[in-house]
C-alpha positions as a printed Julia matrix, in Angstrom:
481×3 Matrix{Float64}:
 -17.01  50.47  -57.73
 -18.25  46.92  -57.28
 -21.79  46.04  -56.27
 -20.98  45.24  -52.62
 -19.33  48.61  -51.98
 -21.99  50.48  -53.92
 -24.78  49.11  -51.71
 -22.8   49.64  -48.5
 -21.73  53.19  -49.37
 -25.23  54.16  -50.45
 -26.64  53.04  -47.1
 -23.92  54.46  -44.87
 -23.2   57.75  -46.62
 -26.35  58.81  -48.45
 -29.3   56.98  -46.98
 -28.69  58.4   -43.49
 -28.81  61.97  -44.85
 -32.1   61.25  -46.58
 -33.5   59.85  -43.32
 -32.64  63.11  -41.56
 -34.27  65.09  -44.36
 -37.39  62.96  -44.07
 -37.69  63.77  -40.34
 -37.2   67.48  -41.02
 -39.79  67.55  -43.81
 -42.39  65.41  -42.05
 -42.33  67.39  -38.8
 -42.37  70.74  -40.59
 -45.32  69.59  -42.71
 -47.14  68.34  -39.61
 -46.65  71.64  -37.8
 -47.72  73.64  -40.84
 -50.82  71.47  -41.31
 -51.83  72.06  -37.68
 -50.54  75.6   -37.32
 -53.96  77.19  -36.81
 -54.72  74.76  -33.99
 -51.29  75.3   -32.41
 -51.6   79.08  -32.54
 -54.98  78.86  -30.88
 -53.42  77.77  -27.59
 -51.85  80.1   -25.07
 -49.84  77.37  -23.35
 -47.92  74.65  -25.18
 -46.15  71.75  -23.48
 -43.92  69.43  -25.51
 -43.12  65.85  -24.53
 -40.6   64.04  -26.73
 -39.93  60.38  -25.98
 -38.32  57.41  -27.74
 -35.12  56.5   -29.55
 -35.53  59.47  -31.9
 -36.65  61.92  -29.18
 -33.61  64.19  -29.55
 -33.69  64.43  -33.33
 -37.49  64.89  -33.41
 -37.38  67.63  -30.78
 -34.47  69.4   -32.45
 -36.39  69.5   -35.73
 -39.61  70.6   -34.03
 -37.96  73.57  -32.31
 -36.32  74.79  -35.51
 -39.79  74.58  -37.09
 -41.32  76.51  -34.17
 -38.7   79.22  -34.66
 -39.46  79.37  -38.38
 -43.17  79.95  -37.75
 -42.6   82.14  -34.67
 -44.27  79.7   -32.29
 -43.44  79.56  -28.6
 -43.82  76.95  -25.89
 -43.92  76.89  -22.1
 -42.11  73.71  -21.14
 -40.51  70.65  -22.75
 -39.62  67.21  -21.45
 -37.16  65.3   -23.64
 -36.88  61.67  -22.53
 -33.98  59.99  -24.26
 -31.92  56.8   -24.18
 -28.94  57.26  -21.86
 -26.77  55.76  -24.64
 -27.37  58.97  -26.62
 -25.94  61.24  -23.95
 -22.93  62.16  -26.07
 -25.19  63.52  -28.82
 -26.66  66.25  -26.63
 -23.57  68.44  -26.92
 -24.22  68.64  -30.68
 -27.76  69.96  -30.25
 -27.34  73.69  -29.73
 -31.06  74.21  -29.25
 -31.0   72.23  -25.99
 -28.22  74.2   -24.33
 -28.97  76.73  -21.58
 -32.7   76.57  -22.19
 -34.56  76.73  -18.9
 -37.75  75.62  -20.61
 -36.24  72.26  -21.6
 -35.76  69.39  -19.16
 -33.63  66.49  -20.34
 -34.48  63.15  -18.74
 -32.23  60.13  -19.11
 -33.94  56.78  -19.47
 -33.19  53.24  -20.61
 -33.81  50.85  -23.49
 -34.74  48.02  -24.02
 -35.4   47.35  -20.31
 -37.34  49.57  -17.92
 -35.57  51.02  -14.9
 -36.04  53.48  -12.05
 -35.4   56.19  -14.65
 -38.4   55.01  -16.68
 -40.66  55.46  -13.67
 -39.14  58.88  -12.91
 -39.75  59.95  -16.52
 -43.4   58.86  -16.35
 -43.86  60.77  -13.1
 -42.45  63.9   -14.74
 -45.03  63.6   -17.53
 -47.91  62.92  -15.13
 -46.92  65.84  -12.87
 -46.73  68.18  -15.87
 -50.21  67.14  -16.99
 -51.73  67.43  -13.51
 -50.28  70.92  -13.07
 -51.12  72.45  -16.44
 -54.16  70.57  -17.79
 -56.75  73.22  -18.77
 -58.7   74.54  -21.77
 -55.86  76.87  -22.76
 -53.23  74.12  -22.89
 -51.94  72.08  -25.8
 -49.83  69.02  -25.06
 -47.73  68.12  -28.1
 -46.2   64.63  -27.98
 -43.32  63.47  -30.2
 -43.33  59.68  -30.04
 -40.93  57.16  -31.56
 -40.15  53.51  -30.96
 -38.4   52.72  -27.7
 -40.93  54.69  -25.66
 -42.22  51.41  -24.24
 -39.23  51.08  -21.94
 -38.32  54.75  -21.5
 -41.52  55.75  -19.69
 -43.36  53.46  -17.34
 -45.67  53.47  -14.36
 -46.84  50.21  -12.82
 -47.77  48.67   -9.5
 -44.93  46.22  -10.2
 -41.59  47.48   -8.78
 -39.05  48.65  -11.4
 -36.51  45.89  -10.67
 -39.15  43.16  -11.03
 -40.64  44.76  -14.13
 -37.18  44.95  -15.73
 -36.82  41.18  -15.24
 -40.29  40.67  -16.74
 -39.32  42.75  -19.79
 -36.14  40.72  -20.18
 -38.1   37.45  -20.22
 -40.72  38.76  -22.63
 -38.05  40.1   -25.01
 -36.36  36.7   -25.12
 -39.55  34.86  -26.04
 -40.39  34.78  -29.77
 -43.29  37.24  -29.53
 -44.26  39.56  -32.34
 -44.46  43.25  -31.46
 -48.27  43.18  -31.15
 -48.35  40.38  -28.59
 -45.39  41.85  -26.7
 -47.08  45.23  -26.37
 -50.37  43.62  -25.33
 -48.52  42.17  -22.32
 -46.71  45.45  -21.64
 -49.99  47.36  -21.72
 -51.7   44.97  -19.3
 -48.84  45.34  -16.8
 -48.7   49.14  -17.12
 -50.66  52.05  -15.67
 -49.94  54.35  -18.63
 -49.6   52.26  -21.8
 -52.42  51.57  -24.24
 -53.87  55.05  -23.76
 -53.96  54.81  -19.96
 -51.76  57.91  -19.7
 -54.81  59.86  -20.88
 -56.56  59.19  -17.54
 -54.72  62.28  -16.25
 -56.15  64.63  -18.91
 -59.48  66.39  -18.56
 -59.43  69.64  -20.56
 -56.32  70.02  -22.74
 -55.89  69.49  -26.45
 -53.54  66.53  -27.16
 -51.66  66.14  -30.44
 -49.1   63.41  -31.12
 -46.61  63.36  -33.99
 -45.5   59.74  -34.31
 -42.73  57.9   -36.14
 -43.8   54.3   -36.66
 -41.42  51.42  -36.01
 -44.04  48.68  -36.29
 -45.57  46.95  -39.32
 -48.97  48.38  -40.32
 -48.47  51.5   -38.12
 -50.82  50.6   -35.3
 -50.85  53.66  -32.99
 -51.7   51.49  -29.99
 -48.52  49.47  -30.63
 -45.95  52.21  -31.4
 -44.3   52.94  -28.07
 -47.04  50.78  -26.52
 -49.62  53.43  -27.39
 -49.01  56.25  -24.91
 -51.65  58.47  -26.5
 -53.84  55.97  -28.31
 -57.56  55.69  -27.64
 -58.01  53.34  -24.69
 -59.41  49.9   -25.54
 -61.28  47.93  -22.93
 -60.25  44.29  -22.59
 -63.06  41.77  -22.76
 -63.43  39.15  -20.05
 -62.1   36.48  -22.42
 -59.1   38.63  -23.43
 -58.27  39.33  -19.8
 -58.39  35.63  -18.91
 -56.21  34.71  -21.88
 -53.63  37.33  -20.94
 -53.51  36.12  -17.35
 -53.12  32.52  -18.46
 -50.28  33.31  -20.88
 -48.43  35.62  -18.51
 -48.69  33.08  -15.73
 -46.79  30.61  -17.91
 -44.02  33.05  -18.79
 -43.73  34.88  -15.49
 -44.82  32.5   -12.74
 -41.51  32.99  -10.93
 -41.89  36.79  -10.86
 -45.65  37.36  -10.51
 -47.65  35.52   -7.88
 -51.44  35.3    -7.69
 -51.67  38.28   -5.32
 -49.71  40.51   -7.71
 -51.85  39.37  -10.65
 -55.0   40.23   -8.72
 -53.61  43.69   -7.97
 -52.81  44.22  -11.66
 -56.33  43.14  -12.65
 -57.91  45.48  -10.11
 -55.72  48.37  -11.28
 -56.79  47.78  -14.88
 -60.44  47.8   -13.82
 -59.91  51.01  -11.87
 -58.37  52.75  -14.9
 -61.1   51.34  -17.13
 -63.76  53.12  -15.07
 -61.85  56.4   -15.29
 -61.45  56.11  -19.05
 -65.14  55.36  -19.62
 -65.96  58.91  -18.52
 -63.41  60.51  -20.86
 -64.53  59.12  -24.2
 -66.45  62.19  -25.42
 -63.7   64.55  -24.26
 -60.99  62.56  -26.03
 -62.98  62.22  -29.26
 -62.84  66.0   -29.62
 -59.37  66.67  -28.24
 -57.06  63.76  -29.06
 -55.32  63.66  -32.45
 -52.6   61.16  -33.42
 -50.62  61.63  -36.64
 -48.22  58.99  -38.01
 -45.63  61.06  -39.88
 -43.25  58.38  -41.12
 -43.3   54.63  -41.51
 -41.17  51.93  -43.08
 -42.49  52.51  -46.58
 -40.83  55.92  -46.45
 -37.43  54.48  -45.51
 -37.57  51.76  -48.17
 -38.67  54.24  -50.81
 -35.79  56.55  -49.85
 -33.31  53.69  -50.19
 -34.92  52.7   -53.49
 -34.38  56.21  -54.86
 -30.83  56.42  -53.54
 -29.82  53.18  -55.23
 -31.53  54.21  -58.43
 -29.95  57.66  -58.59
 -26.41  57.07  -57.32
 -25.15  54.49  -59.85
 -23.3   57.13  -61.84
 -22.07  59.03  -58.77
 -20.39  55.92  -57.37
 -19.33  54.75  -60.84
 -20.97  51.39  -60.29
 -19.43  48.89  -62.65
 -22.52  47.31  -64.22
 -20.83  46.38  -67.52
 -23.76  47.66  -69.6
 -26.2   45.46  -67.71
 -29.7   46.39  -66.78
 -30.12  47.61  -63.19
 -33.58  47.09  -61.72
 -34.94  47.69  -58.22
 -38.23  46.38  -56.88
 -39.97  46.93  -53.55
 -41.57  43.59  -52.7
 -43.09  44.21  -49.27
 -42.9   46.88  -46.56
 -44.71  45.21  -43.65
 -43.26  41.75  -43.04
 -43.87  40.48  -39.5
 -42.38  36.99  -39.13
 -40.1   35.27  -36.65
 -36.55  34.61  -37.87
 -37.15  30.95  -38.73
 -40.14  31.7   -40.95
 -38.56  34.84  -42.4
 -35.51  32.77  -43.36
 -37.77  30.19  -45.01
 -39.4   32.99  -46.98
 -36.08  34.47  -48.15
 -34.65  31.02  -48.9
 -37.68  30.17  -51.04
 -37.56  33.57  -52.77
 -33.87  33.15  -53.67
 -34.37  29.58  -54.84
 -37.3   30.62  -57.05
 -35.38  33.49  -58.65
 -32.36  31.29  -59.3
 -34.55  28.78  -61.13
 -36.18  31.55  -63.16
 -32.72  32.74  -64.16
 -31.5   29.26  -65.08
 -34.58  28.83  -67.29
 -33.41  31.9   -69.2
 -35.9   34.45  -67.81
 -33.37  36.82  -66.21
 -30.36  37.25  -68.45
 -27.63  39.82  -68.02
 -28.96  42.16  -65.32
 -28.57  43.26  -61.72
 -31.81  42.86  -59.82
 -32.4   44.36  -56.36
 -35.37  43.26  -54.24
 -36.21  45.32  -51.13
 -38.32  44.19  -48.18
 -39.32  45.83  -44.93
 -40.88  44.89  -41.63
 -39.77  43.45  -38.34
 -38.56  40.04  -37.31
 -38.27  38.55  -33.83
 -36.19  35.85  -32.24
 -36.48  33.51  -29.27
 -33.21  34.06  -27.39
 -32.07  31.03  -25.4
 -28.69  32.32  -24.22
 -27.18  35.66  -23.24
 -24.89  36.27  -26.19
 -23.53  39.24  -28.09
 -25.28  40.17  -31.29
 -28.58  41.21  -32.79
 -31.45  39.56  -34.6
 -30.39  41.02  -37.96
 -26.85  39.67  -37.73
 -28.34  36.38  -36.51
 -30.73  36.38  -39.48
 -27.91  36.76  -42.0
 -25.88  33.89  -40.54
 -28.96  31.69  -40.27
 -29.88  32.4   -43.9
 -26.33  31.55  -45.05
 -26.51  28.24  -43.2
 -29.95  27.35  -44.56
 -29.11  28.39  -48.14
 -25.91  26.36  -48.03
 -27.77  23.18  -47.1
 -30.44  23.87  -49.73
 -28.26  24.88  -52.68
 -25.47  22.39  -52.13
 -28.0   19.63  -52.76
 -29.64  21.3   -55.76
 -26.79  22.82  -57.78
 -23.15  22.52  -58.59
 -22.08  25.5   -56.48
 -18.9   26.26  -58.41
 -20.85  26.37  -61.68
 -23.56  28.5   -60.06
 -20.97  31.01  -58.8
 -19.85  31.57  -62.38
 -23.4   32.4   -63.42
 -24.69  34.6   -60.59
 -23.58  36.49  -57.48
 -25.99  37.02  -54.58
 -25.8   39.72  -51.91
 -28.07  39.91  -48.87
 -28.35  42.72  -46.35
 -30.38  43.32  -43.22
 -30.57  46.79  -41.7
 -32.0   48.39  -38.55
 -33.01  51.94  -39.39
 -32.44  53.0   -35.78
 -28.74  52.16  -36.21
 -28.58  49.55  -33.46
 -28.93  45.8   -33.91
 -29.45  44.11  -30.55
 -26.72  44.76  -27.98
 -24.19  45.75  -30.65
 -23.49  49.26  -31.95
 -23.97  48.22  -35.6
 -27.01  48.74  -37.81
 -26.74  45.47  -39.7
 -24.8   43.43  -42.22
 -24.33  43.1   -45.98
 -23.02  39.76  -47.15
 -21.89  38.11  -50.42
 -23.66  34.77  -49.93
 -21.37  32.52  -51.96
 -18.27  33.98  -50.33
 -19.48  32.46  -47.08
 -20.04  29.06  -48.65
 -16.25  28.75  -48.51
 -16.29  29.03  -44.74
 -16.8   26.23  -42.24
 -20.59  26.13  -41.85
 -20.25  24.19  -38.59
 -18.42  27.19  -37.09
 -21.25  29.49  -38.16
 -23.68  27.11  -36.46
 -21.75  27.42  -33.19
 -22.07  31.21  -33.27
 -25.79  30.82  -33.94
 -26.27  28.27  -31.15
 -24.62  30.66  -28.66
 -26.41  33.77  -30.04
 -23.02  35.34  -30.71
 -23.53  36.72  -34.21
 -21.97  39.99  -33.04
 -18.73  38.22  -32.08
 -18.65  36.54  -35.5
 -18.9   39.86  -37.34
 -16.55  41.72  -34.97
 -13.8   39.35  -36.11
 -11.31  41.39  -38.22
 -11.89  38.95  -41.1
 -15.62  39.67  -41.11
 -16.12  43.24  -39.86
 -15.99  44.65  -43.41
 -19.53  43.27  -43.8
 -20.94  45.4   -40.96
 -23.15  48.41  -41.72
 -22.97  51.59  -39.61
 -25.74  54.14  -39.12
 -26.03  56.74  -36.34
 -28.14  55.54  -33.43
 -31.0   57.83  -32.45
 -31.42  59.56  -35.81
 -34.68  57.79  -36.6
 -36.5   54.6   -35.68
 -38.54  52.96  -38.39
 -38.65  49.23  -39.19
 -35.98  46.96  -40.57
 -34.99  46.75  -44.23
 -33.84  43.6   -45.99
 -32.35  43.35  -49.46
 -31.59  40.55  -51.9
 -29.38  41.48  -54.84
 -28.73  39.2   -57.8
 -25.94  39.9   -60.28
 -26.92  37.67  -63.21
 -24.07  36.96  -65.62
 -24.17  36.94  -69.43
 -23.48  33.35  -70.22
 -25.62  30.46  -69.01
 -23.54  27.84  -70.81
């Protein structure tokens, strides 16, 4: 098997199974580690929300059965695009204790508000010293549950604008939290007596609990006067068409109202709120690292007696696409020069990176930021290398593969997880045509073309939701002459 197919098969066929195993193991370990606390409560209420809500809940219930634990009521809030998966989850069928709630991603909707109301009503009805509320939180929760003084239709338009601006996940969730009545720990205003435990899968660099899912169960943080003014100023620029001064004043007053409520809950929450991050992007990259390392013989990878080395470079990149492309372009250029100086003879070298990129979207196209990233990198590398090397000679000395992968299985508004690309193969294509796809944000149309769809990577949506993974693979040849 050649290198391209080895990488693609490892991701699509083996990596996904390891991701499922990692969910199973992490949730079982979390339950076992907290089993004395869980058994101490007469009433247990489970709330599972996010892109991985179905898979997390399914694993949790099998673990509960294993340790003979029971629960009173469950709310599973899931992306409506995962509706077809429910029939495969036997544990959800005919269970009167489980309520399935359809919601939406990446934009909020009426369903998001209904889901939040279900959670709030459950808390208000059953909050007492004998109750444990167990949250399962994964990325995507930001849009799937919402309560705000802003109407759902208007808030959906606000989300759309904010998602199209080149904001990193921290800034984006700061805005979301300010506009929300439940994000950033504000949901906890409805608790007074219960124990609260959250098992969390992180989809953000550095695993900030107040950023994952916009921090439904994080400790509430009061905004300073300066922070509040800065937020208002920035949001006014982005959203002046949708939010007038009266609405902004109402949002400010609502935040102050919640702030007063939360001030009186600090001691209670210090003793009763526990957030556990079970998985993050390091886990996914390490799993892929092991799969590549261990499956060479299984897939009969044709390495021609070369060395095969894998290195994890970084797990928490957080750059916009332009700067991330500059980083990868510089990295590739540096490694090529090291090779040409004779420092990297006769080996295959794999470099793995993780994190999250973001993109300012100027047009409504079809594609995702990872497919956009690959095309943009091809374009930028072409203009760099064509001026530095004889490309035909370079092709005889080294092959370069690049892949970008969404662990949640869904890149933008496509149903693909990402792309793996032989870089030099695309140097033969008309770069001006690639630029047109980039200008129109139609990377998905480019790769859906029958000539290019072999480069697409498939993973099941909703299995897990960690960060993105990027890979640069060099196949250095024997002869430099």
